[in-house]
C-alpha positions in Angstrom: 63.1 -37.1 21.7 62.9 -36.7 25.5 60.2 -38.5 27.5 57.4 -36.3 28.9 57.3 -35.9 32.7 54.0 -36.3 34.5 53.3 -34.4 37.7 50.2 -34.4 39.8 48.9 -31.0 40.9 47.1 -30.8 44.2 47.3 -27.0 44.9 48.5 -23.7 43.5 52.0 -24.2 44.8 52.3 -27.6 43.0 51.4 -25.9 39.8 53.7 -22.9 40.2 56.6 -25.0 41.3 56.2 -27.5 38.5 56.3 -24.7 35.9 59.3 -22.9 37.6 61.3 -26.0 38.3 60.9 -27.7 35.0 61.9 -25.0 32.6 64.3 -27.3 30.8 61.7 -29.9 30.2 60.0 -29.7 26.7 57.0 -32.0 27.5 55.1 -31.8 30.7 51.9 -33.6 31.7 50.0 -31.8 34.5 47.5 -34.1 36.2 44.9 -32.1 38.1 43.6 -33.8 41.3 39.9 -34.2 42.0 39.4 -31.0 43.9 39.1 -27.3 43.3 42.5 -25.6 43.1 42.3 -21.9 43.6 45.0 -19.8 41.9 45.7 -16.2 42.7 48.1 -15.3 39.9 48.3 -16.0 36.2 50.4 -19.0 35.0 52.8 -18.2 32.2 54.4 -21.0 30.2 57.0 -20.3 27.5 59.1 -22.3 25.0 57.8 -25.8 25.4 57.3 -28.5 23.0 54.1 -29.9 24.7 52.0 -29.0 27.7 49.1 -31.2 28.8 46.5 -30.4 31.4 44.5 -33.5 32.3 42.0 -34.3 35.1 40.0 -37.3 36.2 36.6 -35.6 35.7 35.8 -32.1 34.5 33.3 -31.6 37.3 35.8 -32.3 40.1 39.2 -31.4 38.6 39.0 -27.6 38.7 41.5 -24.8 38.2 39.9 -21.6 39.6 41.8 -18.3 39.0 41.0 -15.5 41.3 40.3 -12.9 40.0 38.9 -14.5 36.9 40.8 -12.1 34.7 43.9 -14.2 35.6 44.5 -17.4 33.7 47.0 -19.4 31.7 49.2 -17.6 29.2 51.1 -19.9 26.7 53.6 -18.6 24.2 55.9 -20.4 21.9 54.5 -23.8 22.9 54.2 -26.3 20.0 51.3 -28.4 21.4 48.8 -27.6 24.2 46.3 -30.1 25.5 43.4 -29.9 27.9 41.4 -33.0 29.0 38.7 -33.5 31.5 39.1 -30.3 33.6 37.2 -27.1 34.4 39.1 -23.9 33.9 37.7 -20.7 35.5 39.8 -18.0 34.1 41.5 -16.6 31.0 43.1 -18.7 28.4 45.6 -17.1 26.0 47.7 -18.6 23.2 50.6 -16.9 21.4 52.8 -18.4 18.7 51.5 -22.0 19.2 51.0 -24.7 16.7 48.4 -27.2 18.0 45.8 -26.9 20.7 43.5 -29.7 21.8 40.6 -29.1 24.1 38.4 -32.1 24.9 35.7 -32.7 27.6 36.5 -29.3 29.2 34.5 -26.6 31.0 35.8 -23.1 30.4 34.3 -20.2 32.4 36.1 -17.1 31.3 37.6 -15.7 28.1 39.9 -17.2 25.4 42.2 -15.6 22.9 44.7 -16.7 20.3 47.2 -14.5 18.6 47.3 -14.2 14.8 49.4 -16.9 13.1 50.8 -14.9 10.2 52.6 -11.6 9.7 49.9 -9.3 8.3 52.6 -7.0 7.0 53.7 -9.7 4.5 50.4 -9.6 2.7 50.1 -6.7 0.3 48.9 -5.9 -3.2 51.9 -7.7 -4.7 50.9 -11.1 -3.3 47.3 -11.5 -4.0 47.7 -15.1 -5.3 46.8 -17.5 -2.5 49.6 -20.0 -3.5 52.3 -17.2 -3.4 50.9 -16.0 -0.2 51.1 -19.4 1.4 54.7 -19.8 0.2 55.7 -16.4 1.5 54.3 -17.4 5.0 55.7 -20.9 5.1 57.8 -20.0 8.1 54.8 -18.6 10.0 53.1 -20.7 12.5 50.4 -23.1 11.3 48.0 -23.1 14.2 45.5 -26.0 14.5 42.9 -26.0 17.3 40.8 -29.1 18.0 37.9 -28.6 20.3 35.5 -31.4 21.4 32.9 -31.5 24.1 33.7 -28.0 25.3 31.2 -26.3 27.6 32.1 -22.6 27.5 30.5 -19.7 29.5 31.7 -16.2 29.0 32.4 -15.3 32.6 34.6 -12.1 32.6 35.2 -9.3 35.1 35.0 -6.4 32.7 33.9 -5.4 29.2 35.6 -7.2 26.3 34.9 -6.8 22.6 34.6 -10.5 21.9 34.3 -13.4 24.4 36.6 -15.6 22.3 39.1 -14.6 19.6 40.5 -17.4 17.4 43.0 -17.7 14.6 44.4 -20.7 12.7 42.6 -23.8 11.5 39.8 -24.6 13.9 37.8 -27.8 14.4 34.9 -27.6 16.9 32.7 -30.6 17.7 29.9 -31.4 20.2 30.4 -28.2 22.2 28.3 -25.4 23.8 29.0 -21.7 24.0 27.2 -19.2 26.2 27.6 -15.4 25.8 27.6 -12.5 28.2 26.4 -8.9 28.1 30.0 -7.9 29.0 31.1 -9.1 25.6 30.4 -6.1 23.4 30.2 -7.8 20.1 30.7 -11.5 19.3 30.6 -14.7 21.4 33.1 -16.3 19.0 35.2 -14.2 16.7 37.3 -16.0 14.1 39.9 -14.6 11.6 41.1 -17.0 9.0 43.8 -14.6 7.7 42.8 -15.6 4.1 44.4 -19.0 4.4 42.9 -20.8 7.4 39.5 -22.5 7.8 37.0 -23.3 10.6 34.7 -26.3 11.0 31.9 -26.4 13.6 29.8 -29.5 14.0 27.0 -30.5 16.3 27.5 -27.5 18.6 25.2 -25.1 20.4 25.6 -21.3 20.7 23.6 -19.0 23.1 24.1 -15.3 22.7 22.3 -14.4 25.9 20.4 -11.8 23.9 23.6 -9.8 23.9 26.1 -11.2 21.4 26.5 -12.1 17.8 27.3 -15.8 18.2 29.8 -16.3 15.4 31.8 -13.8 13.4 34.2 -15.0 10.8 36.6 -12.8 8.7 38.7 -13.8 5.7 38.5 -17.5 6.2 39.5 -19.8 3.3 36.2 -21.5 4.1 33.8 -21.9 7.1 31.7 -25.0 7.6 28.9 -25.1 10.2 27.0 -28.4 10.4 24.2 -29.6 12.7 24.4 -26.6 15.1 22.0 -24.5 17.0 22.1 -20.7 17.4 19.7 -19.1 19.8 19.1 -15.9 21.7 21.6 -14.1 19.6 21.6 -10.4 19.3 23.8 -7.8 17.7 23.7 -4.0 18.2 26.7 -3.3 16.0 26.3 -1.5 12.7 27.4 -4.6 10.7 24.6 -6.7 12.0 24.3 -10.5 11.9 22.4 -11.8 15.0 23.7 -15.4 14.7 26.4 -15.5 12.0 28.5 -12.7 10.4 30.9 -13.5 7.6 33.3 -11.3 5.7 35.3 -12.3 2.7 34.6 -16.0 3.5 33.3 -19.0 1.7 30.7 -20.4 4.0 28.7 -23.7 4.1 25.9 -23.8 6.7 24.0 -27.1 6.9 21.3 -28.7 9.0 21.4 -25.8 11.5 18.7 -24.3 13.6 18.4 -20.6 14.5 16.0 -19.5 17.2 15.2 -16.0 18.6 17.8 -14.1 16.8 17.9 -10.3 16.5 19.8 -7.5 14.9 19.3 -3.8 15.6 20.7 -3.1 12.1 20.9 -5.7 9.2 20.7 -9.5 9.1 18.6 -10.9 11.9 20.2 -14.3 11.4 23.1 -14.0 8.9 25.1 -11.1 7.6 27.3 -11.6 4.6 29.9 -9.1 3.4 32.1 -9.6 0.3 31.8 -13.4 0.6 32.1 -15.0 -2.8 30.2 -18.2 -2.1 27.7 -19.0 0.7 25.6 -22.2 0.9 22.8 -22.6 3.4 21.2 -26.0 3.3 18.6 -27.9 5.5 18.3 -25.1 8.0 15.4 -23.7 10.1 15.0 -20.3 11.6 12.4 -19.3 14.2 11.5 -15.8 15.3 14.3 -13.9 13.7 14.2 -10.2 13.2 16.3 -7.3 11.9 15.2 -3.8 12.6 17.2 -2.6 9.6 17.2 -5.0 6.6 17.0 -8.7 6.1 15.5 -10.5 9.0 17.0 -13.8 7.8 19.9 -12.8 5.7 21.6 -9.6 4.6 24.1 -9.7 1.8 26.3 -6.7 0.9 29.4 -6.4 -1.3 31.7 -3.9 -2.7 31.7 -3.0 -6.3 34.9 -5.0 -6.8 33.4 -8.1 -5.3 30.7 -10.5 -6.4 28.7 -12.8 -4.2 26.8 -16.0 -4.7 24.5 -17.4 -2.1 22.6 -20.7 -2.3 19.8 -21.3 0.2 18.4 -24.8 0.0 15.8 -26.8 1.9 15.4 -24.1 4.5 12.4 -23.0 6.6 11.8 -19.7 8.2 9.1 -19.1 10.8 8.0 -16.1 12.8 10.0 -13.2 11.4 9.6 -9.6 12.5 7.3 -10.2 15.5 8.4 -7.2 17.6 6.6 -4.1 18.8 9.6 -2.1 17.6 9.1 -1.0 14.0 11.4 -2.6 11.4 12.9 0.1 9.2 13.0 -1.7 5.8 10.8 -4.5 4.6 8.2 -5.7 2.1 7.2 -9.2 1.0 10.5 -10.3 -0.5 12.7 -7.8 1.5 12.9 -8.1 5.2 13.9 -11.8 5.1 16.7 -11.5 2.5 18.6 -8.4 1.6 21.3 -8.0 -1.0 23.4 -5.1 -2.2 25.5 -4.7 -5.4 26.3 -7.6 -7.7 25.0 -10.2 -5.3 23.6 -13.6 -6.2 21.2 -15.6 -4.1 20.0 -19.0 -5.0 17.3 -20.6 -2.8 16.1 -24.1 -3.1 13.3 -26.0 -1.2 12.7 -23.1 1.2 9.7 -22.8 3.6 8.9 -19.5 5.3 6.1 -19.1 7.8 4.7 -16.1 9.8 7.0 -13.5 8.4 6.6 -9.8 9.4 8.1 -6.6 8.1 7.8 -2.9 8.8 8.6 0.6 7.6 10.0 0.0 4.1 11.4 -2.5 1.6 10.4 -6.1 0.9 9.6 -8.8 3.5 11.5 -11.5 1.6 14.0 -9.6 -0.6 15.2 -6.0 -0.4 17.6 -5.3 -3.2 19.4 -1.9 -2.8 21.5 -1.8 -6.0 22.0 1.9 -6.8 24.7 1.6 -9.3 24.5 3.4 -12.6 24.5 0.6 -15.1 27.4 0.3 -17.6 28.1 -2.1 -20.3 30.3 -4.2 -18.0 28.4 -3.9 -14.8 26.9 -7.0 -13.1 23.3 -7.3 -12.0 22.0 -8.5 -8.7 20.6 -12.0 -9.1 18.1 -13.7 -6.9 16.7 -17.2 -7.4 14.1 -19.3 -5.5 13.4 -22.9 -6.5 10.6 -24.8 -4.8 9.6 -22.4 -2.1 6.6 -22.3 0.2 5.7 -19.0 1.9 2.9 -18.7 4.4 1.5 -15.9 6.5 3.5 -12.8 5.5 2.7 -9.5 7.2 3.9 -6.0 6.4 3.3 -3.1 8.7 5.0 -0.5 6.5 5.3 3.3 6.8 7.1 4.0 3.5 7.1 2.6 0.1 7.4 -1.2 0.4 6.9 -4.5 -1.3 5.4 -7.6 0.3 7.6 -10.1 -1.6 10.4 -8.4 -3.5 11.5 -4.7 -3.3 14.2 -4.0 -5.9 15.4 -0.5 -6.4 17.8 -0.8 -9.4 19.8 -3.2 -11.5 18.2 -6.5 -10.6 17.1 -9.5 -12.6 14.3 -11.5 -11.0 13.3 -14.9 -12.4 10.6 -17.0 -10.7 10.6 -20.2 -12.9 10.8 -23.9 -13.3 14.1 -24.0 -15.2 17.7 -23.6 -14.2 18.5 -20.2 -15.5 20.6 -17.4 -14.0 19.4 -14.2 -12.5 16.6 -14.3 -9.8 14.8 -17.6 -9.9 11.9 -18.8 -7.9 10.8 -22.2 -8.8 7.6 -24.0 -7.7 6.8 -21.3 -5.1 3.7 -21.2 -3.0 2.9 -18.0 -1.1 0.0 -18.1 1.3 -1.6 -15.7 3.8 -0.1 -12.3 3.3 -1.3 -9.4 5.5 -0.2 -5.8 5.7 -1.2 -2.8 7.7 -1.5 -0.5 4.7 -1.7 -1.3 1.0 1.5 -2.9 -0.3 3.2 -4.3 -3.3 4.1 -8.0 -3.8 6.9 -7.4 -6.3 8.2 -3.9 -6.8 11.0 -2.5 -9.0 12.0 1.1 -8.9 14.4 1.6 -11.8 14.1 4.8 -13.7 17.0 4.2 -16.0 14.8 2.4 -18.6 17.3 -0.5 -18.8 16.1 -3.4 -20.9 17.9 -6.0 -18.9 15.6 -5.7 -15.9 13.9 -9.1 -15.8 11.3 -10.8 -13.6 10.5 -14.3 -14.8 7.9 -16.3 -12.9 7.0 -19.9 -13.4 4.8 -22.2 -11.3 4.1 -19.5 -8.7 1.0 -19.8 -6.5 -0.1 -16.8 -4.4 -3.2 -17.1 -2.2 -4.8 -14.9 0.5 -3.1 -11.6 0.2 -4.5 -8.3 1.6 -4.5 -5.4 1.2 -2.4 -5.0 -2.0 -1.6 -1.8 -3.8 -0.3 -3.8 -6.7 0.7 -7.4 -7.2 3.6 -6.4 -9.5 4.8 -2.9 -10.0 7.7 -2.6 -12.5 9.1 0.6 -13.9 10.8 -1.0 -16.9 12.3 -4.2 -18.2 10.5 -7.5 -18.9 8.1 -9.5 -16.7 7.3 -13.1 -17.6 4.6 -15.1 -15.8 3.9 -18.7 -16.7 1.9 -21.6 -15.2 1.0 -19.5 -12.2 -2.0 -18.9 -10.0 -3.2 -15.8 -8.2 -6.1 -16.6 -5.9 -8.1 -14.6 -3.3 -6.3 -11.3 -3.3 -7.9 -8.1 -1.9 -7.0 -4.4 -2.3 -7.6 -1.9 0.5 -11.1 -1.0 -0.6 -12.2 -4.6 0.0 -10.0 -5.4 3.0 -11.0 -5.2 6.7 -7.4 -4.3 7.5 -8.1 -0.8 6.1 -11.4 0.0 7.8 -9.8 1.2 11.1 -7.1 3.1 9.3 -7.2 6.7 8.2 -6.9 6.0 4.5 -8.2 8.5 2.0 -10.7 7.3 -0.6 -8.3 8.2 -3.4 -5.6 5.9 -2.0 -8.1 3.1 -1.5 -9.3 3.4 -5.1 -5.8 3.6 -6.8 -4.9 -0.1 -6.6 -4.2 -2.2 -9.6 -3.2 -5.8 -10.2 -0.2 -4.8 -12.4 1.5 -1.5 -12.9 3.7 -1.6 -16.0 6.1 1.3 -16.6 7.6 3.0 -19.7 9.2 0.5 -22.1 8.3 -2.4 -19.9 6.8 -5.7 -21.2 4.5 -8.1 -19.3 4.0 -11.6 -20.7 1.4 -13.9 -19.0 1.0 -17.4 -20.2 -1.0 -20.5 -19.0 -2.0 -18.8 -15.7 -5.1 -18.3 -13.6 -6.3 -15.2 -11.9 -9.3 -15.9 -9.6 -11.2 -14.1 -6.9 -9.2 -10.9 -6.9 -10.9 -7.8 -5.5 -9.5 -4.4 -6.5 -9.9 -1.2 -8.4 -8.2 -1.9 -11.7 -6.6 -4.9 -13.3 -3.8 -3.5 -15.5 -2.3 0.0 -15.6 0.3 0.8 -18.3 2.5 3.8 -19.2 3.5 4.8 -22.6 5.3 2.2 -24.7 4.4 -0.5 -22.3 3.4 -3.9 -23.7 1.1 -6.5 -22.1 0.6 -9.9 -23.7 -1.7 -12.5 -22.2 -2.1 -16.0 -23.7 -3.9 -19.2 -22.7 -5.0 -17.7 -19.4 -8.2 -17.9 -17.3 -9.4 -14.7 -15.6 -12.5 -15.4 -13.4 -14.4 -14.0 -10.5 -12.5 -10.7 -10.6 -14.4 -7.9 -8.7 -13.2 -4.4 -9.8 -14.6 -1.0 -9.1 -13.2 0.1 -12.5 -12.2 -2.6 -15.0 -9.7 -5.3 -15.6 -8.1 -3.2 -18.4 -8.3 0.5 -17.8 -7.4 3.1 -20.5 -7.2 6.8 -20.1 -4.8 8.8 -22.3 -5.3 11.8 -20.0 -3.5 9.9 -17.2 0.1 8.9 -17.0 -0.8 5.3 -16.2 -3.7 5.0 -18.7 -1.8 3.6 -21.7 -0.5 0.2 -22.8 -0.4 -2.0 -25.9 -2.4 -5.2 -25.1 -2.5 -8.4 -27.0 -4.7 -11.2 -25.6 -4.8 -14.6 -27.2 -7.1 -17.4 -26.1 -8.0 -15.8 -22.8 -11.1 -16.9 -21.0 -13.0 -14.2 -19.0 -15.5 -15.8 -16.7 -17.9 -14.3 -14.1 -16.0 -11.0 -13.7 -17.8 -8.1 -12.0 -17.3 -4.4 -12.5 -19.1 -1.1 -12.6 -18.7 -0.1 -16.3 -17.0 -2.5 -18.7 -15.9 -5.5 -16.6 -13.1 -6.3 -19.1 -12.3 -3.0 -20.8 -13.0 0.5 -19.7 -11.8 3.4 -21.9 -12.2 7.0 -20.9 -9.8 8.4 -23.5 -7.6 6.7 -26.0 -5.0 7.7 -28.6 -2.3 6.1 -30.8 -0.2 5.3 -27.8 -2.6 2.4 -27.0 -3.6 -0.6 -29.0 -5.8 -3.5 -27.7 -6.3 -6.8 -29.6 -8.4 -9.7 -28.4 -7.9 -12.9 -30.4 -9.8 -16.2 -30.0 -11.0 -15.3 -26.5 -14.1 -16.2 -24.6 -16.3 -13.9 -22.5 -18.8 -15.7 -20.3 -21.2 -14.6 -17.5 -19.5 -11.3 -16.9 -21.6 -8.7 -15.1 -21.5 -4.9 -14.6 -23.8 -2.7 -12.7 -24.3 -0.1 -15.4 -22.8 0.1 -18.9 -21.1 -2.4 -21.1 -20.9 -6.0 -19.8 -17.5 -6.4 -21.6 -16.6 -3.1 -23.1 -17.3 0.5 -22.0 -15.9 3.5 -23.9 -16.4 7.2 -23.7 -13.9 7.9 -26.6 -15.1 8.6 -30.1 -12.0 7.0 -31.6 -12.1 3.6 -29.9 -12.7 1.9 -33.3 -9.2 2.9 -34.4 -7.4 1.1 -31.5 -9.5 -1.8 -30.2 -10.5 -5.1 -32.0 -12.1 -8.4 -31.1 -11.1 -11.2 -33.5 -13.0 -14.6 -33.5 -14.2 -14.0 -29.9 -17.3 -15.5 -28.3 -19.7 -13.8 -25.9 -22.2 -15.7 -23.7 -24.5 -14.5 -20.9 -22.8 -11.3 -20.2 -25.1 -8.8 -18.4 -25.3 -5.0 -17.9 -28.0 -2.5 -17.4 -27.2 -1.2 -20.9 -25.2 -3.1 -23.5 -24.6 -6.7 -22.6 -21.4 -6.8 -24.6 -20.6 -3.2 -25.5 -21.5 0.3 -24.6 -19.6 3.0 -26.5 -19.8 6.6 -27.4 -21.5 5.9 -30.8 -21.9 3.2 -33.4 -19.0 4.5 -35.4 -16.7 4.5 -32.4 -17.3 0.9 -31.4 -14.4 -1.6 -31.4 -14.0 -3.8 -34.4 -15.8 -7.2 -33.9 -15.1 -9.8 -36.5 -18.5 -11.4 -35.9 -20.5 -8.2 -35.4 -23.5 -9.2 -37.4 -24.0 -12.4 -35.4 -23.6 -10.6 -32.1 -26.1 -7.9 -33.0 -28.9 -10.5 -33.3 -29.2 -9.9 -29.6 -30.8 -6.5 -29.5 -29.4 -5.8 -26.0 -25.8 -6.7 -26.8 -24.9 -3.2 -28.1 -25.9 0.1 -26.7 -24.3 3.6 -27.1 -24.2 6.8 -25.3 -27.3 9.0 -26.1 -26.9 10.8 -29.4 -30.0 13.0 -29.4 -32.9 14.4 -27.4 -36.1 13.3 -29.1 -39.7 14.6 -28.5 -42.0 12.0 -27.2 -45.2 11.1 -29.2 -47.5 12.8 -26.7 -45.6 16.1 -26.9 -46.5 19.2 -29.0 -44.0 20.3 -31.6 -45.3 23.8 -32.2 -46.9 26.5 -30.0 -48.5 29.8 -30.8 -49.3 32.3 -28.1 -49.4 35.9 -26.9 -46.4 37.4 -25.1 -46.6 36.7 -21.4 -48.8 33.6 -21.8 -48.4 30.5 -19.6 -47.6 27.4 -21.6 -49.1 24.2 -20.1 -49.0 21.9 -23.1 -46.8 18.8 -22.7 -43.3 19.2 -23.9 -41.2 16.0 -23.2 -37.8 14.8 -24.5 -36.4 11.3 -24.3 -32.7 10.3 -24.5 -32.1 8.1 -27.6 -28.9 6.1 -28.4 -27.4 5.3 -31.8 -29.5 2.1 -32.0 -32.8 4.0 -31.4 -33.0 2.7 -27.8 -34.8 5.1 -25.5 -33.4 5.5 -22.0 -35.9 5.3 -19.1 -35.7 5.5 -15.4 -33.7 8.7 -15.6 -34.8 9.5 -12.1 -36.2 7.2 -9.3 -37.9 8.9 -6.5 -36.9 7.5 -3.1 -33.7 5.9 -4.5 -30.4 7.9 -4.6 -32.3 11.2 -4.4 -29.2 13.3 -4.5 -28.4 16.1 -6.9 -25.3 14.1 -8.0 -27.6 11.4 -9.3 -30.0 13.6 -11.2 -30.0 14.7 -14.9 -30.3 18.5 -15.0 -31.2 20.5 -18.1 -31.6 24.1 -19.0 -34.3 25.7 -21.1 -33.8 28.8 -23.2 -35.0 30.8 -26.3 -32.8 30.9 -29.3 -33.1 34.7 -29.6 -32.5 36.2 -26.2 -32.6 39.7 -27.6 -36.2 39.5 -28.5 -37.7 36.9 -26.1 -37.2 35.5 -22.6 -38.4 32.9 -20.2 -39.9 34.1 -16.9 -38.7 32.1 -13.8 -36.2 29.3 -13.2 -34.6 27.8 -16.3 -32.6 25.0 -14.5 -34.7 21.8 -14.0 -34.2 18.1 -13.6 -35.5 15.2 -15.6 -38.4 13.0 -14.3 -38.6 9.3 -14.2 -38.8 8.5 -17.9 -38.3 11.7 -19.7 -37.1 15.3 -19.4 -40.3 17.3 -19.2 -40.5 21.1 -19.6 -43.0 22.2 -16.9 -45.5 25.1 -17.1 -43.5 28.1 -18.1 -44.2 31.7 -19.2 -42.6 33.3 -22.2 -42.5 37.0 -23.0 -41.1 38.7 -26.1 -41.6 40.6 -29.2 -43.9 39.1 -31.8 -42.1 36.6 -34.1 -41.0 33.0 -34.5 -38.6 31.4 -32.1 -37.3 28.0 -30.8 -37.8 26.8 -27.3 -34.7 24.8 -26.5 -33.7 22.2 -23.9 -30.0 21.2 -23.2 -28.6 18.7 -20.7 -26.1 20.3 -18.4 -25.3 17.3 -16.2 -25.0 13.6 -17.1 -24.9 11.7 -13.8 -28.0 9.7 -13.0 -29.3 6.6 -11.2 -27.5 4.1 -13.5 -24.3 6.0 -14.0 -23.1 8.8 -16.1 -23.6 9.8 -19.8 -21.1 11.6 -21.9 -22.0 14.9 -23.5 -23.0 14.5 -27.2 -23.5 16.7 -30.2 -27.2 16.0 -30.3 -27.7 17.2 -26.8 -30.2 19.9 -27.8 -34.0 19.4 -28.0 -36.2 22.2 -29.4 -39.8 23.0 -30.6 -41.0 25.9 -32.7 -42.9 28.7 -31.0 -44.7 31.8 -32.3 -45.4 35.0 -30.3 -48.4 36.6 -31.9 -49.2 40.4 -32.3 -51.1 41.9 -29.4 -54.5 43.6 -30.1 -54.2 46.5 -27.8 -57.9 47.3 -28.2 -58.7 44.1 -26.3 -55.6 43.5 -24.3 -53.2 45.5 -22.2 -49.6 45.6 -23.5 -47.2 46.4 -20.8 -43.9 45.2 -19.2 -45.3 43.8 -16.1 -42.4 41.3 -15.5 -39.8 44.1 -15.5 -37.5 42.2 -17.8 -37.7 44.5 -20.9 -40.4 42.8 -22.8 -44.2 43.7 -22.8 -46.9 41.2 -22.0 -50.2 41.0 -23.8 -52.9 40.3 -21.3 -56.3 40.8 -20.0 -56.3 42.4 -16.6 -57.1 40.2 -13.6 -58.1 41.2 -10.1 -58.0 38.7 -7.3 -60.1 39.3 -5.1 -62.7 40.8 -7.5 -63.5 44.5 -7.6 -67.1 43.9 -6.4 -69.2 46.8 -7.9 -66.1 48.4 -9.4 -64.3 47.7 -12.7 -60.9 45.8 -13.0 -58.7 48.0 -15.2 -55.3 46.2 -14.7 -53.9 43.3 -12.8 -55.2 43.7 -9.3 -56.2 47.4 -10.0 -59.9 48.4 -9.5 -61.9 51.5 -10.6 -64.5 52.3 -7.9 -65.9 55.4 -9.7 -69.8 55.6 -9.7 -70.0 53.4 -6.6 -70.8 54.1 -3.0 -67.6 52.3 -2.0 -63.9 52.9 -2.2 -60.6 51.0 -1.5 -58.3 48.6 -3.5 -61.1 46.2 -4.3 -64.1 48.7 -4.0 -65.3 47.1 -0.7 -64.7 50.0 1.8 -67.3 52.7 2.9 -66.5 56.4 2.7 -65.7 58.2 6.0 -68.4 60.7 7.5 -67.6 64.5 7.5 -67.5 66.5 10.9 -69.8 69.8 11.6 -67.4 72.3 13.0 -70.0 74.9 14.5 -71.7 72.3 16.6 -68.3 71.1 17.8 -67.6 74.7 19.0 -70.9 75.0 20.8 -70.4 71.7 22.6 -67.0 72.8 23.7 -68.1 76.3 25.0 -71.1 74.8 26.9 -68.8 72.2 28.5 -66.3 74.8 29.7 -69.1 77.0 31.3 -70.7 74.1 33.2 -67.3 72.9 34.4 -66.4 76.4 35.6 -69.7 76.9 37.6 -69.1 73.5 39.3 -65.7 74.5 40.3 -66.9 77.8 41.8 -69.6 76.0 43.9 -67.1 73.5 45.2 -64.7 76.3 46.3 -67.5 78.3 48.0 -68.6 75.2 50.0 -65.1 74.6 51.2 -64.7 78.3 52.3 -68.1 78.4 54.1 -68.1 74.9 55.4 -68.6 76.2 59.1 -71.7 78.2 58.3 -74.7 76.9 60.3 -76.9 76.5 57.3 -74.2 74.5 55.5 -73.7 72.4 58.6 -77.4 72.2 59.2 -78.0 71.2 55.8 -75.6 68.4 56.4 -77.3 67.4 59.6 -80.7 67.7 58.1 -79.9 65.5 55.3 -78.3 63.0 57.7 -81.4 63.0 59.9 -83.7 62.6 57.1 
């Protein structure tokens, strides 16, 4: 072996001459002097065994290439070493074996050429061992980097700042990106056989680059590193780290201010079999697409497993730009087909999602399930989640959004599928009502599974539903749900344009066709919403050893309505304690309609201090077949309150649910009430009337509403309180034989405070016997709404007597086809005349005339005298005119003038 020659380089000529004059030397040590050496051309070195560049101090020993696109090109060099220097320029390696870079500044770009012949790897050589043997003659590149300070200073656009192949070891180094690098700061290709280790290093993407992209590495290890200001605008995503077909291990690493315009704000995983993320922290990371922390996708031929352990996530999604997909478990982690994520000891804080999906998990598995297909699997063990926020525009979930083919298990055991163990979720806020866990799988596949154990959720608003599952099985054990509010009770919704229908459609659980919900040893407390449970046909809800307290619902905890798609469900409740729950009608159970698709059984349960505003402190039912499908076995009831029916309010006695201790419960006379079953005359009312046609009836006729227990309803109308027609009981009065009798005037009236009173009315008709009837036509009143009932008809007997026409007039004065029998009335009176019909007077034999005989007769005129008066008047007027004309004509006559003077003198 020849001895290496050592040459000191003081300037560009020294460097060029050394390279040109020592072509036969296999080992050269180039010692860079302590000054800046400016080089105006690239240096090319070929076919050497070893080349070493060494300086005294990297801050003073500087190789500066001008322009910076020039640099050092090394090809077919076995070993290359750089120590204690600064290199401003381009560094390129081709067909080399070993590269050592230590205590070096590089300002420029760096590339290595692939180490294997890619054409030698085809479908006939999939085995890694065979592949390595085939490529035994290919170069085995090893790169050791320690204390490198790299800045991407380039003169033009470049896809990646650094491209590396081979086996790589990077320690104690820093990398800074540039907007001129179009994709990654450091791009690594392991060619399926090589690996990369990065330790105690720092990456800064300058808000322009994905920091580290690794493809087909045998494995990739990242320990104790920091990734910050990373950003990717490529379709694949991955703000900090992007892996493809690589086994990765990321440990004790910090991610800060990372961004992806597509998927994976921090990490993007594609077809990577195993990924482990341990003891990591992420701050302020966001993906506009999916997965603000991690996005996992894989082809149908590939399976992935991801373990996330002892990891904390803070401040996700805090951008003014809307995030496209997110929910509560869906903007932080996103997985595709046949992916597996296992998370242990994770802490997430201040997470934000937008537009659609789940804030923690968004699973987009759209495969059609076959017998051999694999399911997406997601597990979380010992997690803490605080301050989640979802500003969504489309259907979303605040924790998990799963479209198809996913098994979700939140539990305290080490099982497969999606596991969340010892999880605490606190402070969740959304712009619009959202889902916590949502599964849209319309294939009715029995293998969909959500299993929850030791989950605690607190301070979540506004929710549309805590869990919405179309099919499969949901298991909840040892869990607590505390202080949750739907949109109707949330301040978040007050400033939004949300229709009342949307605000009132929330429910704690929405269980789909053929789905089963099992709840054991759990607590539900201080939840504010519309309904508790909604089930579709063939859904099963089983609740055991559970406390449900301080639930405030506008409807009921269990709502049944067979006329609605979501009003079914088969319920079995064992040893459930219902305490201080508040509702409108039936705090625990509200039944509008029920059929054989629904069965509800309460066993050994306690109902204490429950309160409703109107009907049924525990049970309210409008159905007349409730007794066939609802039963309470060995249950206790204490201090439940309602306006009517402290325990039960049903359609009738016969339709009440089965109570095994009914006799004991009925000792409290207020415990059971029913819908009114009849209209009953009050004691001060008449029950028969006899009168002439056209008579006015003023006798009291009052009906009370009476239930199946004989209870009489009062306060049917309260003046000054809720005085709206929608809060009034209206009734209609009629005659049973409308062909022979009729009521004059209005027949639609409303009930008074304590009874439904028929006011003063007039009835006309042919003589005979009839029934005066009253029937309720509306059922809404101050305390709620009654149901129509068969006994909704009150009546009394009436008789219209024959009319004695010698004493009475008998005419159709109402113009309705029936004669009235009456004595005439004149108002005002006829004075000296005679009243012969209503307001008709006979003034004969009086000195007066007029409608009421109170007007004098007019005087008659004498026509002859009128003529004499007229002729005399004409003569006198004519003589006067003649005298006037004569005076005018003879006005100058002396006598006339003299007469004028004479009179003037006198």
